[in-house]
N, C-alpha and C positions, 0 to 999 in steps of 0.2 A: 504494500500500500504506500502511495506517495506520501512523504512527510508533508503535512499541511503547513500552511504559512504561519500558523500560530507560533512555531518555534523561532521565527525571525524577529519576534518582537522582544526587545530587551526590557522595555518597561512601558506600562500605560502612562506615559509621562504626564499627560494633561487630561486625566480623567475628568469628564464633566460630572458633577454630582450635586447632591442636595446637602446643604450645610445643616446637618441634623441639629435640632434644638436651638438654632440661632436665627430663625426667620424674623423674630422681633428686632434683631440687631441689623437686619439687612446685610448680613455677611454672605455674599455670593462669591463663589470661587471664580477668580479671574480666568481660570482654565476653561470655563464654560465657553469662552469665545473661540477656543480651538476646536471647533466642531469637526473639522476634518480629522484632526489627530485623535479625537475621542470616538468618532463614528466609523473609522476604517482601520483595519489592521495595517501596520506599516510593512514596508519592504525593508531589506537589510543590506547595507553596503558591505558586501562580503570580502571583496578583494580591491585593494587600492595600491597603485604604483605610480608615483609621480604626484604632481599637483592636481588635486581634485577639490572643487568647491561646490557648495550647495546653497540654495536659497529657498526658504519657506514661502508659501503662497502669499503671506502677508508682509514679507520683508522686501525692502528695496535694495539691500546689500547682500553680497555673497559672503559666506564664511568658509574657512578651510575645513574640509571634511576629513574625518578620521574613520578608520575601519571600525565596523560594527555599529555605526550610527543608524538610527531608524529614519526612513523616508516615507512620506505620505503623498496621496494624490494631490497634484498641483505643485509639488516641489520641483525645482529646477536644478540641473547639474551642469557644471562647466569644467571641461578638462583642459589642462595645460598641454603644451606641445609634448608629444610622446607619452602622455599619461594614459593609464589604463584603469578602468573601474568596472567591476562586475557586481551585479545586484541580484540577491535572492528575492524574487518577487513574492508578494503576499499570497499568490496562488500556487506557490511552490516551485515555479520555474525560474531559471536564471536568465539574466539579460545583460549583455555586454554593452555598456554605454558608448554610443558613437563618439569619435574623437574630433568631430567637426563643429566645435563651438558649443552652444547651449542645447541641452536636451531636457524635455519634460519627462518626469517619471511616468506619466500616463502614456507616453509614446511606447514604452516597453513593458510596463507592468499593469495588469488589470486590477482595479480597485476591489478589495474584499471587505464588505461591511462587518463591523463588530456586532455580534448577536446579543451578548450580555455585557453591560457596562456597570460594574460594581461602583457604588458611590464612595467618595471619600468620607470617612468618619470625621468628627470634629472633637467631641469630648472623649477623654479616656487616657489612662496612663499618665495623669498629671500629678497624682497624689503619692509622694514617696513614702508616706506612712502606711500605705496599704500593700499587701502582697498581690498586687494586680497581676493578672495572667499575661504572660509574654507569648507562650506557645504551648499547645495549639490554640489559636485565637482567630476567629473569623476565617476559617480555612477548612478545606477538605484535606484528606490525608491518603497517601498511598499505603502507608503501613498501619497495621492494627496494634502495633506496640510502640506508640510515640514516646518521645522524651517530653515530659511535662516540665515547664519552666515558669517561674514567677519572679516578681521583684523581691530583692532582699530588703527586709524591714529591720532597721536599726533597733536593737534591744530584744529582738526575737531570737530565742534559742532553738525552738522546735516549730515545725510546720506540720499541719495535718492536711493532706491533699486527698480530695475525693473526686471521682468522676460520676456525674449524674446523668441518667437517661431522662431526657426532657419530655418524653411522651407521657400523656395523661395516665396516671395510675402506676407509673414506674417509679423512678427515684434512684437512690445511690446504688451503683453497681460495684464500686471498689473504693477502698480507702487505705491510706498508709500514713505513717509518721516518719519524718526525716529531719535531720539538722541542716540539710542542704537546701538550696533553692531550686533543685531539679531532681527528678526521679524518672526512671523508665517505667511506663505502665506495664504491669504484668498480671492484670486481672482477667476476668472472663472475656471471651472473644467479643470485640466490638462489632456490631452489626452494620454492614454497609447501608448508607442512606439514612441512618438514624441520627438525630441531633443529640449531641452530648455536650456537657458543660463541665469544665474543670473548676473546682471550688477549693480555695486554700484558706486556712485559718491559722493564726499564729498563737503561741502560748501566752501572748500578752494582749489577747482580745481583739486583734485586727483580722479583718476578713476581706477577701477579694469580692465578696458579694456586695460590699458597700459601693463598689464602683458602679454596679448596675443600678443601685438606688440613686446614684449621682447622675444617671443619664446614659451610661454606656449600654448599647444594645447590640444584639447580633454578634456576641463574642464567643459563641460556642464552636463546635467542630463536628465533622462527620467523616466517615471513611468512604472513599469512592466505591461505587458498585463494581461488579466484576467486569462488565463490558467497558466502562470508562477506564478502569485500571489497565485492562489489556490494551486499550487504544493508546494510553500514555506509554506503556512499555514498548509498544511497536514503534512509536515515534522516537523514543529514547534510542532504540536500536538504529533508526535511520540517522539520527544526529551523530551517533558514534561512527557511522560510515562516512558522513559528509564533512565533519568538522574535526579540528584538532586544537589542542592548547586552550588558551583563554576564550577563543571564539566558541569552542565547544561548550565550555562551562557556562558562558553567557546564554547560549542557545538553550541549554538545559534549564537554566533559571527561568527563561522566558516561557518555555513550555509549561513549567510548573505554575507560573503566574496565570497564564491563559487557561489553565486547567483548574483554577481556584485552589491550587496547592501552595498557598502562601507560606505556610510554615517551612516547606521544603525549599521554596524560592529564597526566603530570607536566609536560611542556613547556607545555601549555595553562594549567595551574594556576599554574605558576611565573610565567608572563607576567601572570597576573591579580593577583599579589601587589603590583604597583605601583599597583593601584587603591585608592582611599581607603575604599570600602565593603566590608563583609563580609570583611575580611582575616583576622579570627580564624577564621572558618569555613574559609576557603581554606587557611590555614596548618595547621589541624588535619587537613584532608583530605590535605594533602601529608605530614604526619607519619604518618598511617595508611598512606598508599600507600608511602612509603619503608620503613616498618617491614615492610610486607607483602613487599617485595622484598629484605628483609634488608640495609638500609642504615641502620644504627642511628645513626650520627653525624649524618647528614642528617635523620633522623626526629627526633632529639633537638632539633636546632636549630629545626625547624619547630614542634614542640610548645611549646618555650619562647616562641616568638613568638606562638603562638596564645593562650597563657595571658596574655601581656602585653597583646595587643590585646583579648582577651576581657574583661579587667578594665576597660579603657577604655570598652567598649561595653556592659558589663553582661550579657554573654552567658555565663550561668552554666553552661549545658549544655556548651558548647564548652570552657570552663575545666576542668570536672571530667573530661571525656573525655580531654583533653590531659594532665591530671595523672595519670590512670590509665595512659595510654600511656608517660609518662615513668617512672612507678614500675616498669612491666614491663620497660622497657629497662634500668634500673639493676639490677633483679633478675637479668636475664640476664647481667650483668657481675659478679654477686655483690657489687655495691656496696649492701650491705644498708642502710646509713645513709640513702642517698639514696632507695632504694626505699621505705623506711618513711616518710621525710619527705613524699615526693610522694603516697604512698598515703594517709597521714593527711590531707593537704590535700584529696584527692579525697573521702574519707569525709565530711569536714566539708561539702563542697559538696553531696553527696547528701543529707545531713541537711537542708540549706537547701532542697533541691528537694522534700523530703518523700518520699524513696524508701527506706523501711526495708529493702527486700530487698537493694538494693545496699550499704547500710550494713552489713548483716549479713554479706554476702559479703566485703566489704573487711576487716571485722574478722577473719574467718577467715584471709584472705590475709596480713594484717599479722602475725597470730600465727605463721604459718608462717615469714615472713621473720625475725621476731624469734628464732625457734628456730634458724634457719640462721645467724644472726649470732653466736650463742654459740659 
């Protein structure tokens, strides 16, 4: 079976979503404007040799392209003299970009719509005094023996972790005590397609359930059914044939993301942060992913690292997207000063990219935050 284009996507960089629990604050993700990037699977710049530049549909300026970036319908490419670029299209086919000036992605790659677009979460993972769940959280799983992880609580010496079957009339299926903030599940077989929830309590009276009371929703997990699991395994085998090195690891991570296997995707991407190349892109992907599963403190940390590394690499797009993510996190906390600071920095970046549409949208968002600050 042909490997589907889902593996070509490194990250749902600009997921359009609902700002849960913040409608009264008029906090709307800037990323909603990127309808092309949220509505279509990207193609994948697989091979680059020489000077290759790209321009998003809303940009006026070209930026230097690096291997593994995602490309969307409407994007343009420009090759320098003697340069070579090969793209893994969203429909699974390869396309070698002509070396005769500018070429539109649509000329060689057929657009493939996204069927399910998970929304970004807003509230969650902000209270360090709680043993909030880190993994598995808002995810499906390939394994039925997952590693369960949660936030370390200062002062806690022991944790009680339990897995709960969320079906009506069910309840706790397994429980254990540990001094660590992680443990491998070894209870009864987890049924595919069933919603489970990890719950953790400390010996000093703190509980992860408090986070749900504070507004975190959809933070459970389930195991993939047999058919979907087999499909993923087949695609993993295809990735193993077609890619090597870091490109292979990135393709696996994206397959996990597009299969809603967020826990596995995070584990894969976190392992890649030790690599010297493309760390800004990987950190930004992690920031997006943590924010999607409502872990703002972890998302904030990864976005800050993405900005830092992006400046070293001259990766302007990663910088402005990370700055936008940071602004939205601070706005969700009603920290208007930081939201405005990072939003203003992102606006400047979009001005440098030549993206007047995003500049206009950020101006409107900044005006809302300034009114909220008063």
